[in-house]
MIBALUM-695444 format. One record per residue (C-alpha): residue in three letters; x, z, y; chain. Coordinates in Angstrom, 1 decimal. Each point is the difference from the previous one (the first is absolute). Layout:
<pts>
+-----+--------+--------+--------+-------+
: res :     xx :     zz :     yy : chain :
+-----+--------+--------+--------+-------+
: ALA :      X :      Z :      Y :     A :
...
+-----+--------+--------+--------+-------+
</pts>
This chain:
<pts>
+-----+--------+--------+--------+-------+
: res :     xx :     zz :     yy : chain :
+-----+--------+--------+--------+-------+
: MET :    0.1 :    0.1 :   -0.1 :     A :
: ASP :    1.1 :   -0.9 :    3.6 :     A :
: PRO :    2.0 :    3.2 :    1.6 :     A :
: ALA :   -1.5 :   -0.4 :    3.5 :     A :
: ARG :   -3.5 :    0.0 :   -1.6 :     A :
: LEU :    0.6 :    3.2 :   -1.5 :     A :
: GLN :    1.7 :    1.1 :    3.1 :     A :
: GLU :   -3.4 :   -0.9 :    2.0 :     A :
: TRP :   -2.4 :    1.7 :   -3.1 :     A :
: TYR :    2.7 :    3.1 :    0.3 :     A :
: ALA :   -0.5 :    0.4 :    4.0 :     A :
: LEU :   -3.7 :    0.4 :   -0.5 :     A :
: VAL :    0.1 :    2.7 :   -2.5 :     A :
: PRO :    0.4 :    3.2 :    2.8 :     A :
: GLY :   -3.1 :   -1.8 :    1.5 :     A :
: LEU :   -1.8 :   -0.1 :   -3.2 :     A :
: MET :    1.1 :    4.0 :   -0.7 :     A :
: LEU :   -1.5 :    1.0 :    3.7 :     A :
: ILE :   -3.5 :   -2.2 :   -1.2 :     A :
: LEU :    0.1 :    1.6 :   -3.3 :     A :
: ALA :    0.2 :    3.5 :    1.3 :     A :
: ARG :   -2.9 :   -0.3 :    2.3 :     A :
: VAL :   -1.9 :   -1.4 :   -2.9 :     A :
: GLY :    0.7 :    1.9 :   -2.5 :     A :
: ALA :   -0.5 :    3.2 :    1.6 :     A :
: LEU :   -3.6 :   -1.4 :    1.2 :     A :
: PHE :   -0.6 :   -0.5 :   -3.8 :     A :
: ALA :    1.5 :    3.2 :   -1.0 :     A :
: SER :   -2.5 :    2.1 :    2.6 :     A :
: ALA :   -2.9 :   -2.4 :    0.7 :     A :
: PRO :   -3.5 :    0.5 :   -1.5 :     A :
: VAL :   -1.1 :   -1.5 :   -3.4 :     A :
: LEU :    3.0 :   -1.8 :   -0.3 :     A :
: GLY :    2.5 :    3.0 :    0.4 :     A :
: GLY :   -1.7 :    2.2 :   -2.4 :     A :
: PRO :    1.8 :    1.6 :   -2.8 :     A :
: SER :   -2.6 :   -2.2 :   -2.2 :     A :
: ILE :    1.9 :   -3.3 :    1.1 :     A :
: PRO :    3.0 :   -0.2 :   -2.4 :     A :
: ALA :    3.2 :    0.3 :    2.0 :     A :
: PRO :    1.4 :   -3.5 :   -1.6 :     A :
: ILE :   -3.0 :   -1.5 :    1.5 :     A :
: LYS :    0.2 :    1.5 :    3.2 :     A :
: ALA :    4.2 :   -1.4 :    0.2 :     A :
: LEU :   -1.0 :   -3.3 :   -0.9 :     A :
: LEU :   -2.7 :   -0.1 :    2.4 :     A :
: SER :    2.1 :    1.2 :    3.1 :     A :
: MET :    2.8 :   -2.6 :   -1.4 :     A :
: ALA :   -2.5 :   -2.8 :    0.0 :     A :
: VAL :   -1.7 :    1.1 :    3.5 :     A :
: SER :    3.6 :   -0.1 :    1.4 :     A :
: LEU :    1.2 :   -3.2 :   -1.1 :     A :
: LEU :   -3.2 :   -1.6 :    1.3 :     A :
: LEU :    0.9 :    1.6 :    3.6 :     A :
: LEU :    3.8 :   -0.6 :   -0.3 :     A :
: PRO :   -0.1 :   -3.3 :    1.7 :     A :
: LYS :   -2.5 :    0.9 :    3.0 :     A :
: VAL :    1.3 :    3.2 :    0.9 :     A :
: VAL :    4.0 :   -0.7 :   -0.5 :     A :
: GLN :    0.9 :   -2.9 :    2.6 :     A :
: GLU :    3.7 :    1.2 :   -0.1 :     A :
: PRO :    2.3 :    2.0 :   -2.1 :     A :
: VAL :    0.0 :    3.9 :    0.1 :     A :
: PRO :    3.2 :    1.8 :    0.5 :     A :
: MET :    0.9 :    2.8 :   -2.8 :     A :
: ASP :    1.8 :    2.1 :    2.1 :     A :
: PHE :   -0.8 :    4.0 :    0.9 :     A :
: LEU :   -3.1 :   -1.1 :    1.8 :     A :
: PHE :   -1.4 :   -1.5 :   -3.2 :     A :
: ILE :   -0.6 :    3.5 :   -1.3 :     A :
: LEU :   -2.0 :    0.9 :    3.0 :     A :
: ALA :   -2.0 :   -3.0 :    0.0 :     A :
: LEU :   -0.9 :    0.7 :   -4.0 :     A :
: ALA :   -1.0 :    3.3 :    0.9 :     A :
: ARG :   -2.2 :   -1.0 :    2.4 :     A :
: GLU :   -1.5 :   -2.8 :   -1.9 :     A :
: ILE :   -1.1 :    2.8 :   -2.9 :     A :
: GLY :   -1.2 :    1.9 :    2.7 :     A :
: VAL :   -2.6 :   -2.7 :    1.3 :     A :
: GLY :   -1.3 :   -0.5 :   -3.5 :     A :
: LEU :   -0.3 :    3.7 :   -0.7 :     A :
: CYS :   -1.4 :    0.7 :    3.4 :     A :
: LEU :   -2.8 :   -2.9 :   -0.5 :     A :
: GLY :   -0.8 :    0.6 :   -3.8 :     A :
: TRP :   -0.3 :    3.9 :    0.6 :     A :
: ILE :   -2.4 :   -0.3 :    3.0 :     A :
: LEU :   -2.2 :   -2.4 :   -1.7 :     A :
: ASN :    0.3 :    2.3 :   -3.5 :     A :
: LEU :   -1.6 :    2.7 :    2.1 :     A :
: TYR :   -3.4 :   -1.7 :    0.3 :     A :
: LEU :   -0.5 :   -0.4 :   -3.9 :     A :
: VAL :    1.4 :    3.4 :   -0.6 :     A :
: SER :   -2.8 :    1.4 :    2.4 :     A :
: ILE :   -2.8 :   -1.7 :   -2.4 :     A :
: LYS :    1.7 :    1.9 :   -2.9 :     A :
: ILE :    0.1 :    3.2 :    1.6 :     A :
: GLY :   -3.5 :   -0.3 :    1.2 :     A :
: GLY :   -1.0 :   -0.3 :   -4.3 :     A :
: ASP :    2.5 :    3.0 :   -0.3 :     A :
: LEU :   -2.1 :    2.1 :    2.5 :     A :
: ILE :   -3.1 :   -0.8 :   -1.8 :     A :
: ASN :    1.6 :    0.8 :   -3.4 :     A :
: ARG :    1.0 :    3.4 :    1.0 :     A :
: HIS :   -3.0 :    1.2 :    1.7 :     A :
: ALA :   -2.7 :   -1.8 :   -2.3 :     A :
: GLY :    1.4 :    1.6 :   -3.2 :     A :
: PHE :    2.0 :   -3.1 :   -1.6 :     A :
: ASN :    3.1 :    2.1 :   -0.2 :     A :
: ALA :   -0.6 :    0.2 :   -3.8 :     A :
: ALA :    0.1 :   -3.9 :   -0.3 :     A :
: GLU :    3.5 :   -0.2 :    1.6 :     A :
: ASN :    2.4 :   -2.6 :   -1.5 :     A :
: PHE :    3.5 :   -0.7 :    0.9 :     A :
: ASP :    0.7 :   -2.9 :    2.4 :     A :
: PRO :    3.4 :   -1.8 :   -0.4 :     A :
: ASP :   -0.3 :   -1.8 :    3.7 :     A :
: SER :   -0.3 :    3.5 :    1.7 :     A :
: GLU :    1.8 :    2.2 :   -2.7 :     A :
: LEU :   -2.7 :    2.5 :    0.5 :     A :
: GLY :   -3.4 :    0.6 :   -1.5 :     A :
: ALA :   -3.0 :   -1.9 :    0.7 :     A :
: GLY :   -3.8 :    0.2 :   -0.4 :     A :
: PRO :   -2.5 :   -2.5 :   -0.8 :     A :
: MET :   -1.4 :   -0.3 :    3.7 :     A :
: GLY :    3.5 :   -0.6 :    1.5 :     A :
: ASP :    0.9 :   -2.6 :   -3.1 :     A :
: LEU :   -3.5 :   -1.7 :    0.6 :     A :
: LEU :    0.3 :   -0.3 :    3.9 :     A :
: HIS :    4.1 :   -1.2 :   -0.5 :     A :
: LEU :   -1.1 :   -2.4 :   -2.6 :     A :
: GLY :   -2.7 :   -1.2 :    2.3 :     A :
: ALA :    2.4 :   -0.3 :    3.0 :     A :
: VAL :    2.7 :   -1.8 :   -2.0 :     A :
: LEU :   -2.7 :   -2.4 :   -1.1 :     A :
: LEU :   -1.4 :   -0.4 :    3.4 :     A :
: PHE :    3.9 :   -0.9 :    1.3 :     A :
: LEU :    0.4 :   -2.7 :   -2.6 :     A :
: GLY :   -3.2 :   -1.4 :    0.5 :     A :
: LEU :    0.5 :   -0.1 :    3.8 :     A :
: ASP :    3.5 :   -1.8 :   -0.7 :     A :
: GLY :    1.7 :    3.0 :    1.3 :     A :
: HIS :    2.9 :   -0.6 :   -2.2 :     A :
: LEU :    0.2 :   -3.6 :    1.5 :     A :
: HIS :   -0.4 :    1.8 :    3.8 :     A :
: LEU :    2.8 :    2.4 :   -1.1 :     A :
: ILE :    2.5 :   -3.1 :   -1.0 :     A :
: ALA :   -0.9 :   -2.2 :    3.1 :     A :
: SER :    0.3 :    2.9 :    2.0 :     A :
: ILE :    3.8 :    0.3 :   -1.3 :     A :
: ALA :    0.6 :   -3.6 :    1.0 :     A :
: ARG :   -1.3 :    1.1 :    3.5 :     A :
: SER :    2.1 :    3.1 :    0.7 :     A :
: PHE :    3.4 :   -2.2 :    0.4 :     A :
: GLU :   -1.8 :   -2.0 :    2.8 :     A :
: VAL :   -1.2 :    3.4 :    1.6 :     A :
: VAL :    3.3 :    2.1 :   -0.7 :     A :
: PRO :    2.9 :   -2.3 :   -0.8 :     A :
: LEU :    2.5 :    1.1 :   -2.6 :     A :
: ALA :    2.4 :    3.1 :    1.4 :     A :
: SER :   -1.8 :    0.2 :    2.8 :     A :
: ALA :   -2.6 :    3.0 :   -0.8 :     A :
: HIS :   -0.1 :    3.4 :    1.6 :     A :
: LEU :   -2.4 :    3.0 :    0.1 :     A :
: THR :   -2.0 :    0.4 :    3.1 :     A :
: PRO :   -2.6 :    2.4 :    1.0 :     A :
: ALA :   -2.8 :   -2.2 :   -0.7 :     A :
: THR :    1.4 :    0.0 :   -3.4 :     A :
: LEU :   -0.2 :    3.7 :   -0.1 :     A :
: ASP :   -3.8 :   -0.3 :    1.3 :     A :
: LEU :   -1.0 :   -2.2 :   -2.7 :     A :
: VAL :    1.5 :    2.4 :   -2.5 :     A :
: THR :   -2.0 :    2.9 :    1.3 :     A :
: ARG :   -3.0 :   -2.3 :    0.3 :     A :
: GLY :    0.3 :   -1.1 :   -3.5 :     A :
: VAL :    0.1 :    3.7 :   -1.3 :     A :
: THR :   -3.0 :    0.9 :    2.3 :     A :
: ASP :   -2.1 :   -3.0 :   -1.2 :     A :
: SER :    0.8 :    0.8 :   -3.7 :     A :
: TRP :   -1.6 :    3.5 :    0.1 :     A :
: ALA :   -2.6 :   -1.2 :    2.3 :     A :
: ILE :   -1.0 :   -2.4 :   -2.9 :     A :
: ALA :    0.2 :    2.0 :   -2.6 :     A :
: LEU :   -2.0 :    2.3 :    1.7 :     A :
: THR :   -2.6 :   -2.4 :    0.9 :     A :
: LEU :    0.2 :   -1.4 :   -3.8 :     A :
: SER :   -1.0 :    3.3 :   -1.5 :     A :
: PHE :   -2.0 :    1.7 :    2.8 :     A :
: PRO :   -3.5 :   -1.1 :   -1.9 :     A :
: VAL :    1.1 :    1.8 :   -3.1 :     A :
: LEU :    1.8 :    3.2 :    1.8 :     A :
: THR :   -3.7 :    0.1 :    1.8 :     A :
: ALA :   -2.0 :    0.1 :   -3.2 :     A :
: VAL :    2.4 :    2.2 :   -1.7 :     A :
: MET :    0.1 :    2.5 :    3.0 :     A :
: ALA :   -4.1 :    0.1 :   -0.1 :     A :
: ILE :    0.1 :    0.8 :   -3.8 :     A :
: THR :    2.7 :    2.5 :    0.7 :     A :
: VAL :   -2.3 :    1.5 :    2.9 :     A :
: ALA :   -3.0 :    0.0 :   -2.2 :     A :
: GLU :    1.6 :    1.5 :   -2.8 :     A :
: GLY :    1.0 :    3.1 :    2.3 :     A :
: VAL :   -3.7 :    0.5 :    1.3 :     A :
: ILE :   -1.6 :   -0.4 :   -3.8 :     A :
: THR :    2.9 :    2.8 :   -0.8 :     A :
: ARG :   -1.2 :    2.0 :    2.4 :     A :
: ALA :   -3.6 :   -0.6 :   -0.2 :     A :
: VAL :    0.0 :    0.7 :   -3.9 :     A :
: PRO :    3.2 :    1.6 :   -1.5 :     A :
: GLN :   -1.5 :   -0.2 :   -3.4 :     A :
: ILE :    0.5 :   -3.9 :    0.0 :     A :
: ASN :    3.7 :   -0.9 :   -1.3 :     A :
: ILE :    0.1 :   -2.9 :    2.5 :     A :
: MET :    3.6 :   -0.7 :   -0.6 :     A :
: SER :   -0.4 :   -1.0 :   -3.6 :     A :
: ILE :   -2.1 :   -3.2 :    1.2 :     A :
: SER :    1.6 :   -0.6 :    3.4 :     A :
: PHE :    2.9 :   -2.1 :   -1.1 :     A :
: ALA :   -2.2 :   -2.4 :   -1.6 :     A :
: ILE :   -2.3 :   -0.2 :    2.7 :     A :
: LYS :    3.0 :   -0.6 :    2.1 :     A :
: ILE :    1.7 :   -2.9 :   -2.1 :     A :
: GLY :   -3.7 :   -1.6 :   -0.4 :     A :
: VAL :   -0.8 :    0.0 :    3.7 :     A :
: SER :    3.5 :   -1.1 :    0.4 :     A :
: VAL :   -0.5 :   -2.9 :   -2.2 :     A :
: LEU :   -3.2 :   -1.0 :    1.7 :     A :
: VAL :    1.3 :    0.2 :    3.8 :     A :
: VAL :    2.7 :   -2.3 :   -1.2 :     A :
: PHE :   -2.1 :   -2.4 :   -1.7 :     A :
: ALA :   -2.8 :   -0.1 :    2.7 :     A :
: GLY :    2.8 :   -0.6 :    2.8 :     A :
: MET :    2.2 :   -2.5 :   -2.2 :     A :
: PRO :   -1.1 :   -3.2 :    2.4 :     A :
: MET :    1.0 :    2.6 :    3.0 :     A :
: VAL :    3.3 :    0.7 :   -1.5 :     A :
: VAL :    0.7 :   -4.0 :   -1.0 :     A :
: ALA :    0.0 :   -0.6 :    3.3 :     A :
: PHE :    1.4 :    3.1 :    1.7 :     A :
: ILE :    3.4 :   -1.1 :   -2.4 :     A :
: GLY :   -0.2 :   -3.4 :    0.9 :     A :
: THR :    0.1 :    0.8 :    3.9 :     A :
: VAL :    2.8 :    2.5 :   -1.0 :     A :
: LEU :    2.1 :   -2.7 :   -1.7 :     A :
: GLY :   -0.6 :   -2.0 :    3.0 :     A :
: MET :    1.2 :    2.2 :    2.3 :     A :
: MET :    3.1 :    0.2 :   -2.2 :     A :
: LEU :    0.6 :   -3.6 :    0.1 :     A :
: ALA :   -0.2 :   -0.3 :    3.9 :     A :
: LEU :    2.4 :    2.8 :    0.3 :     A :
: THR :    3.0 :   -2.5 :   -1.0 :     A :
: VAL :    0.2 :   -1.4 :    3.4 :     A :
: PRO :    0.0 :    3.1 :    1.7 :     A :
: VAL :    2.4 :    1.6 :   -2.0 :     A :
: LEU :    2.5 :   -2.8 :    0.2 :     A :
: GLY :   -0.5 :   -0.8 :    3.6 :     A :
: SER :    1.0 :    3.8 :    0.2 :     A :
: LEU :    3.4 :   -0.5 :   -1.4 :     A :
: ARG :    1.1 :   -2.7 :    2.5 :     A :
+-----+--------+--------+--------+-------+
</pts>
């Protein structure tokens, strides 16, 4: 093979490494695509494939591999992790809402080990999280995520990212929104459980001979399931809105890193 051609390819390696650092960090932390359920070799191959496709467009001239290259590599990893982490907050908030329902409705006995979060998870959390993942794929969220990677190099060129106060504001907004989403999602069930708990207290005080605790757990579970079933259309619409907010946040996050 022509040595000059090899030299040209070798000159593109530093630029490819920078692209791969951002793309790989995003795929490692992004919602759905970055979960432990996706095998690491698949993530690596997908990251390399996307990086190679973006290489001719992003790298117009050779990138020097010097001391500043290490700093540029750290910046690119930071961009990918920051974008993926903020977006993942919105998907995690849906699972937190389901876990709140599990805790207060009496589904603790049905908890199982969740390999994604490496924590215990109940049936309501799994149901809402699985529904969110299906909606994410149905809304072509994975394609939007890959497109946002290509867009990120236009908004934030290689080795030019830095943290700004706007980035910290978006992180604060993401954490606040995640708790608001979780509480909103679980509010109807928690309200029903609270009403049942108050009724239990009244009955226990009025008629102490009745052992209301023996049937209260079954009542809470049954009422919680009925509330979730009756409100499922609204739950699906709300989750779709949350995912839309998550996907729309990619541009502000990237803009804050310029």
